Structure formats: C-alpha cells, structure tokens
C-alpha positions in Angstrom: 36.4 6.0 20.8 39.8 6.2 19.1 42.9 5.5 21.0 45.9 7.1 19.2 48.3 4.6 20.8 46.5 1.9 18.8 47.7 3.3 15.5 51.3 2.3 16.0 50.3 -1.2 17.4 48.0 -1.9 14.5 50.4 -0.5 11.9 53.2 -2.8 13.2 50.9 -5.8 13.3 50.1 -5.2 9.6 53.9 -5.0 8.9 53.5 -1.4 7.6 56.1 1.3 7.9 55.1 4.8 8.8 55.8 5.9 5.3 53.5 3.2 3.8 50.7 4.1 6.2 51.1 7.8 5.4 50.9 7.1 1.6 47.7 5.0 2.1 46.1 7.8 4.2 47.4 10.6 2.0 49.5 12.4 4.6 53.2 12.8 5.3 55.3 10.3 7.2 56.4 12.9 9.7 52.8 13.5 10.6 52.2 9.8 11.2 55.3 9.8 13.4 54.1 12.8 15.4 50.6 11.3 15.9 52.1 7.9 17.0 54.5 9.7 19.5 51.7 11.9 20.9 53.5 15.1 19.8 50.5 16.3 17.8 46.8 16.3 18.3 45.3 15.5 14.9 41.8 16.4 13.7 39.1 13.8 14.2 38.6 13.5 10.5 42.3 12.5 10.0 42.1 10.0 12.9 38.9 8.4 11.3 40.7 8.2 7.9 43.7 6.4 9.5 41.5 4.0 11.4 39.4 3.3 8.2 42.6 2.5 6.3 43.7 0.2 9.1 40.3 -1.5 9.3 40.3 -2.1 5.6 43.7 -3.6 5.7 42.7 -5.8 8.5 39.6 -6.9 6.7 37.2 -5.5 9.1 35.6 -3.2 6.5 33.3 -5.6 4.7 32.1 -4.3 1.4 29.4 -5.4 -1.0 31.9 -7.1 -3.3 33.0 -9.2 -0.3 29.6 -10.7 0.4 27.6 -10.6 -2.8 26.3 -13.7 -4.5 27.3 -14.0 -8.1 26.3 -14.8 -10.8 22.9 -13.4 -10.2 19.9 -15.6 -11.0 17.4 -13.5 -12.8 14.3 -13.8 -15.1 12.8 -11.8 -17.8 9.3 -10.2 -17.7 7.9 -12.9 -20.1 9.0 -15.9 -18.0 6.0 -18.0 -16.9 5.4 -17.9 -13.1 5.5 -21.7 -13.0 9.1 -21.6 -14.2 10.0 -18.9 -11.6 8.5 -21.0 -8.8 10.5 -24.0 -9.9 13.8 -21.9 -10.1 13.1 -20.5 -6.6 12.4 -24.0 -5.2 15.4 -25.6 -6.8 17.8 -22.8 -5.9 16.5 -22.1 -2.4 15.9 -18.5 -3.1 12.9 -16.3 -2.5 13.4 -13.3 -4.8 15.1 -12.4 -8.1 15.7 -9.4 -10.2 13.9 -9.1 -13.5 16.0 -8.1 -16.5 14.9 -7.0 -19.9 17.4 -6.2 -22.7 20.2 -6.1 -20.1 18.4 -3.6 -17.9 17.0 -4.1 -14.4 13.2 -3.5 -14.7 12.1 -4.7 -11.3 12.0 -7.8 -9.1 9.9 -10.7 -8.3 9.5 -12.2 -4.8 7.5 -15.0 -3.2 5.2 -12.4 -1.8 4.6 -10.7 -5.2 3.8 -14.0 -6.8 1.3 -14.9 -4.0 -0.4 -11.5 -4.3 -0.7 -11.8 -8.1 -2.0 -15.4 -7.9 -4.7 -14.4 -5.4 -5.9 -11.5 -7.5 -5.2 -12.7 -11.1 -5.1 -16.5 -11.0 -2.3 -19.1 -11.7 -1.5 -18.6 -15.4 0.8 -15.6 -15.1 4.0 -14.2 -16.4 6.6 -12.4 -14.4 5.4 -9.0 -15.7 2.0 -9.7 -14.0 3.8 -9.9 -10.6 6.5 -7.3 -11.1 7.6 -5.3 -8.0 9.8 -2.2 -8.0 13.5 -3.0 -8.2 15.6 -3.7 -5.2 17.9 -0.9 -4.0 21.2 -0.8 -5.8 24.8 -0.2 -4.5 28.3 -0.2 -5.9 30.7 -3.1 -5.2 32.5 -0.9 -2.7 29.5 0.0 -0.5 30.0 -0.6 3.2 28.1 -3.4 5.0 26.5 -0.9 7.4 24.7 0.9 4.5 23.6 -2.5 3.0 22.3 -3.7 6.3 20.1 -0.6 6.7 18.7 -1.2 3.2 17.9 -4.8 4.0 15.7 -3.7 6.8 13.3 -2.3 4.1 14.0 -4.7 1.2 14.5 -8.4 0.8 17.6 -7.9 -1.3 20.2 -5.3 -2.5 21.6 -5.4 -6.0 25.3 -4.7 -6.7 25.8 -2.7 -9.8 29.1 -1.8 -11.4 29.1 0.7 -14.3 25.4 0.0 -15.0 26.0 -3.8 -15.0 24.4 -6.2 -12.5 27.3 -8.0 -10.8 25.8 -9.4 -7.6 22.9 -9.6 -5.2 23.0 -9.5 -1.4 20.3 -10.8 0.9 19.9 -10.8 4.7 21.4 -14.3 4.8 24.6 -13.1 3.1 25.0 -10.4 5.8 24.3 -12.8 8.6 27.1 -15.0 7.4 29.8 -12.3 8.0 28.4 -11.0 11.3 30.4 -12.1 14.3 
C-alpha cells in the first residue's frame, strides 16, 4: 500500500526540504526525518496525509476545479424548448442547469425534453420539462467522489459560496483518466 521509503524519493523529486514537507503536512521536521530514516513507525493516518500532500503537489489529485467547464451554459425556466434544443445542438451538449434569479432551480436534459414532448406536445417552456437539479460539489471536491456521482447523474455542478462556477460531465472526467 504505502512504502515509507517513497516519501524521501518523492519529496526530493519535488525539490522540497523536510521542513517544507513538514509544514505542508502540519508536523515537525524531526518527525519527517524519523519517518524517512525508518526510526519511527507513524500512524496510518499520518502516512495518508503525507501521501495526499505529495499527490497533490505532483498533480495526481484531480479536483473539480481542475476539470470543470466554465462558464456554465444555462437557461431560465421560461426559455422556449425550441431555443434549448438549438443551444444544445450548436454547443454539442445534452444537459444544462436551469437558473432563476441567480438560483439553481433544476436541470434540463435531452431525456427530459423528449419525455415532456411525448406527453405534452412541442410548444413547451423549460419549466414544463424541468428535472431535479444535478448534484453539487465544491471546487475542491476530489475526482473519485465526482466519478461516483456521475454514475447516477449526467452532470455535477460546481458551486462556490452559493454561486455556480462550473459543470462536470462524464466526458470531462474521461479526458483526465489515464
């Protein structure tokens, strides 16, 4: 799982001193020295914290802010469906959040449009096809959590202090998977 010898190698590869790593992890420099030399057997939680810091510094810890699409294309509840279909076609997207007075009130997807057209006809507004909102995460949410959410939802919204700042779809996640 975790190889303690790897800490020194990765720290040096990043050009960090023991003191700098210790500050980032929130421990003392002598503790980092003891761990690297094998003179102490640290708690698993501390080892995880050290590796998380190293991962983040190496760019392996992908977060929502790293993969989100911005600005977010959105519509209001009173937008005609014909306009939504045209936006989706031109932009190559299949879903959008619905915003009213600066607040996220739901979403609209190709599926919700088709369902509404079958049952209600063609002359519709977004509010006639509104689905519940996509799940929301902070800009610092880890990709693992986002990926899990995307198994159940076509998109995830990135919200910072109540403000919509990005959207993530399965395609965005696929771009960073290696």
